[in-house]
C-alpha positions as CSV (number, residue, x, y, z in Angstrom):
1,M,-78.8,7.2,48.8
2,Y,-75.5,5.6,50.5
3,Q,-74.8,5.3,53.8
4,L,-71.5,5.9,55.7
5,S,-70.6,2.9,58.0
6,F,-69.2,2.8,61.2
7,S,-65.9,3.3,60.1
8,Q,-66.1,5.7,57.6
9,K,-67.9,8.4,60.2
10,L,-65.2,7.4,62.5
11,E,-62.5,7.8,60.4
12,R,-63.9,11.0,59.1
13,K,-64.1,12.3,62.3
14,L,-60.7,12.1,63.2
15,S,-58.8,12.4,59.6
16,P,-61.9,14.9,58.6
17,K,-59.4,16.3,55.8
18,E,-61.4,16.8,52.1
19,V,-60.0,17.1,48.7
20,S,-59.9,19.2,47.1
21,P,-58.0,21.1,43.6
22,R,-55.1,22.1,46.2
23,A,-55.0,18.2,48.1
24,P,-55.5,16.0,45.6
25,N,-55.9,12.3,46.0
26,S,-54.4,10.6,44.0
27,D,-55.3,7.1,45.2
28,V,-58.6,6.7,43.7
29,D,-58.8,5.0,40.4
30,W,-61.8,5.5,38.6
31,V,-64.8,8.4,39.1
32,V,-68.0,7.3,37.9
33,H,-70.3,9.7,37.2
34,H,-74.1,7.8,38.0
35,V,-76.9,9.6,35.5
36,P,-80.2,8.7,37.6
37,K,-82.3,5.9,35.3
38,T,-79.3,4.8,33.6
39,A,-78.8,1.2,35.6
40,G,-76.0,3.0,38.0
41,S,-77.3,0.8,41.1
42,S,-76.0,-2.2,39.5
43,L,-73.1,-0.8,38.0
44,R,-72.1,0.3,41.7
45,Q,-73.5,-3.5,42.6
46,S,-71.4,-4.5,39.9
47,F,-68.2,-2.5,40.9
48,V,-68.8,-3.7,45.0
49,N,-68.4,-7.7,43.8
50,A,-65.8,-7.2,42.0
51,L,-63.2,-4.7,44.3
52,G,-64.9,-4.9,47.9
53,K,-67.2,-3.0,49.8
54,R,-64.4,-0.4,51.2
55,P,-62.8,1.1,48.2
56,V,-66.7,1.9,46.0
57,F,-67.3,5.1,48.1
58,G,-70.7,6.6,46.8
59,V,-71.0,10.0,46.6
60,Y,-74.7,11.2,46.8
61,R,-76.9,13.4,48.4
62,N,-75.7,13.3,51.9
63,T,-71.9,12.6,50.6
64,G,-71.0,15.4,48.6
65,A,-72.6,15.0,45.5
66,A,-73.8,18.7,45.1
67,E,-70.1,19.9,46.5
68,L,-68.3,17.3,44.2
69,G,-70.8,18.5,41.1
70,L,-69.5,22.4,41.9
71,G,-66.0,21.5,41.9
72,K,-65.9,22.0,45.9
73,P,-64.1,19.7,48.3
74,I,-65.3,16.6,49.5
75,W,-64.5,14.0,52.4
76,I,-63.6,10.3,51.2
77,P,-62.1,7.5,53.1
78,R,-58.6,6.4,52.7
79,S,-59.7,3.4,51.5
80,A,-61.7,4.7,48.2
81,K,-60.4,3.9,44.8
82,V,-63.8,4.3,42.8
83,V,-66.4,7.5,43.9
84,F,-68.9,6.3,42.6
85,G,-72.6,8.9,42.7
86,H,-74.9,11.3,41.7
87,F,-72.5,14.1,40.7
88,P,-72.4,16.1,37.0
89,T,-68.6,16.9,35.6
90,H,-66.4,19.7,37.0
91,S,-63.2,21.1,35.4
92,A,-61.6,20.4,38.7
93,Q,-62.7,16.9,39.6
94,I,-59.6,16.3,37.1
95,S,-58.0,18.1,39.3
96,M,-58.8,16.8,42.9
97,F,-58.7,13.2,41.2
98,P,-55.6,13.3,38.6
99,N,-55.2,9.3,38.2
100,A,-58.9,8.6,37.9
101,K,-60.3,7.0,34.8
102,K,-64.1,8.8,34.0
103,V,-67.1,6.0,33.5
104,T,-70.5,6.9,32.6
105,W,-73.4,4.6,32.0
106,V,-76.2,6.2,28.8
107,R,-79.2,5.4,28.2
108,D,-81.9,6.7,25.6
109,P,-82.9,10.6,27.2
110,L,-87.1,9.8,26.3
111,E,-87.1,6.2,28.2
112,R,-84.7,7.4,31.1
113,A,-87.3,10.1,31.4
114,W,-90.0,7.4,31.6
115,S,-88.5,6.1,33.8
116,L,-87.3,8.4,36.0
117,L,-91.1,9.9,36.3
118,G,-92.0,6.2,37.7
119,H,-89.6,6.0,40.0
120,Y,-91.1,9.6,41.9
121,L,-94.5,7.7,40.7
122,A,-93.9,4.4,42.7
123,T,-91.6,5.7,46.2
124,K,-92.9,8.7,46.9
125,D,-89.6,10.1,48.1
126,E,-89.6,14.0,49.9
127,N,-87.7,15.4,48.2
128,A,-88.8,18.3,45.2
129,Q,-89.4,16.5,42.2
130,Y,-91.7,14.1,44.3
131,A,-93.9,17.5,45.9
132,F,-93.7,19.1,42.0
133,V,-95.3,16.0,40.3
134,K,-98.2,15.5,43.5
135,Q,-98.9,19.1,43.4
136,H,-99.0,20.4,40.0
137,Y,-100.7,16.9,38.5
138,L,-101.9,14.3,40.9
139,D,-103.3,16.8,43.0
140,K,-105.2,18.0,40.4
141,G,-106.4,14.5,39.3
142,I,-104.2,13.9,36.6
143,I,-103.0,10.3,37.5
144,K,-102.2,8.7,34.5
145,K,-98.6,8.1,33.6
146,E,-98.1,8.5,30.6
147,D,-100.6,12.0,31.0
148,I,-97.8,13.5,33.8
149,F,-95.5,12.6,31.3
150,E,-96.6,14.5,28.3
151,R,-97.4,17.2,30.9
152,M,-93.6,17.4,32.1
153,I,-92.6,17.7,28.8
154,K,-94.3,20.2,27.2
155,E,-94.3,22.0,30.5
156,N,-90.1,21.9,30.1
157,A,-91.3,20.9,33.9
158,L,-88.1,19.8,36.4
159,A,-86.1,20.7,33.0
160,K,-82.2,19.7,35.3
161,N,-84.0,16.1,35.4
162,I,-85.5,15.2,32.6
163,F,-82.8,16.7,30.5
164,V,-80.2,15.3,32.5
165,Y,-76.8,15.0,29.9
166,A,-77.2,18.8,29.4
167,H,-76.7,19.2,32.9
168,Y,-74.3,16.1,33.5
169,F,-72.0,16.5,30.6
170,E,-71.5,20.0,30.0
171,S,-68.1,20.7,31.8
172,I,-66.3,17.3,30.4
173,G,-67.8,15.7,27.0
174,L,-68.8,11.8,26.9
175,N,-66.1,11.8,24.0
176,D,-63.3,13.2,27.0
177,F,-64.6,9.7,29.2
178,D,-62.2,6.9,29.5
179,F,-65.6,4.6,28.8
180,V,-69.1,5.2,28.1
181,G,-71.4,2.1,28.6
182,S,-75.0,1.3,27.4
183,T,-77.8,0.4,28.8
184,T,-79.2,-1.3,25.7
185,R,-75.9,-3.0,25.8
186,N,-75.0,-3.3,29.2
187,S,-73.7,-7.1,29.8
188,A,-71.5,-6.7,26.4
189,D,-70.4,-3.3,28.0
190,L,-69.7,-4.4,31.4
191,K,-67.1,-6.9,29.4
192,R,-65.2,-4.3,27.5
193,L,-65.5,-2.4,31.2
194,Q,-63.4,-5.2,33.2
195,K,-60.7,-5.0,30.5
196,L,-59.8,-1.6,31.9
197,L,-60.7,-2.7,35.2
198,G,-58.3,-6.3,35.1
199,K,-61.7,-8.1,37.3
200,P,-64.3,-9.8,36.4
201,L,-67.4,-7.7,36.1
202,I,-70.9,-9.8,37.0
203,E,-74.1,-7.9,35.5
204,A,-76.1,-6.9,38.6
205,K,-79.6,-6.2,38.6
206,E,-79.9,-3.4,41.5
207,N,-83.0,-1.0,41.4
208,V,-84.8,-2.6,38.0
209,R,-88.6,-2.0,38.1
210,N,-91.1,-5.0,36.2
211,S,-90.9,-4.4,32.3
212,S,-94.5,-3.4,32.4
213,S,-93.1,0.1,32.2
214,S,-91.5,0.1,29.5
215,F,-91.8,2.9,27.4
216,P,-94.9,3.4,25.2
217,S,-94.4,3.7,21.5
218,T,-97.3,6.6,21.5
219,L,-94.9,9.3,23.3
220,R,-92.2,8.5,20.8
221,Y,-93.3,11.4,18.9
222,L,-92.0,13.6,22.2
223,E,-88.2,12.7,20.6
224,S,-88.0,16.3,19.3
225,Y,-88.4,18.0,22.4
226,F,-84.8,15.8,23.5
227,A,-83.3,16.7,20.3
228,S,-80.5,18.2,22.4
229,E,-80.3,15.9,25.2
230,Y,-79.9,13.0,21.9
231,E,-77.3,15.2,20.4
232,I,-74.8,14.6,23.4
233,V,-75.9,11.0,23.7
234,A,-76.6,9.4,20.7
235,D,-72.9,7.7,19.6
236,Y,-73.0,5.9,22.5
237,L,-76.4,4.3,22.3
């Protein structure tokens, strides 16, 4: 979740003009698609450390992620140089931010889905995804994470969240991105990215859960269910 600062709230009230294909923002240099559970929170902090807090604007559930993902107008502050958040690609974004480089980070699809389930179970956020897990599994006595995960995959539950790459990169493919990093070589890819950015990018550790949540090898056989997801990201892992 991204919280607007007091100055941002005031600016939005006094200057509510939104960015759209007809009213583009040429000052934004970077549009970063934060696929959930791909170390995006750490990457955003790395941008903040390099550029400062004001130029990095988070576009999440409460600040326009749904709208931007549909190519609809959104408000961003004048100080924004980086638009960073949970929104899928849309062709209108190219017109909205004509000078911006497109960036994203990817992760092994099976491990990403496992981490996502761990996030639901650990945070118990009041959202539709946790409510689904609670209603269909936890309330029925299915409480072991491995059992829940196996059932979710086989039942194609929460498909839009689990098979996320097909959703995020449907309109603009990864081959059209300016930079694609991978969690498996996070430090090395940050060094590559800082050459584009022109400023040092220090690896941050935000929203990181302990290593005991690593993916169990006994469930690796479920890769076959993720064939289309691997096809999208295989060249970047």
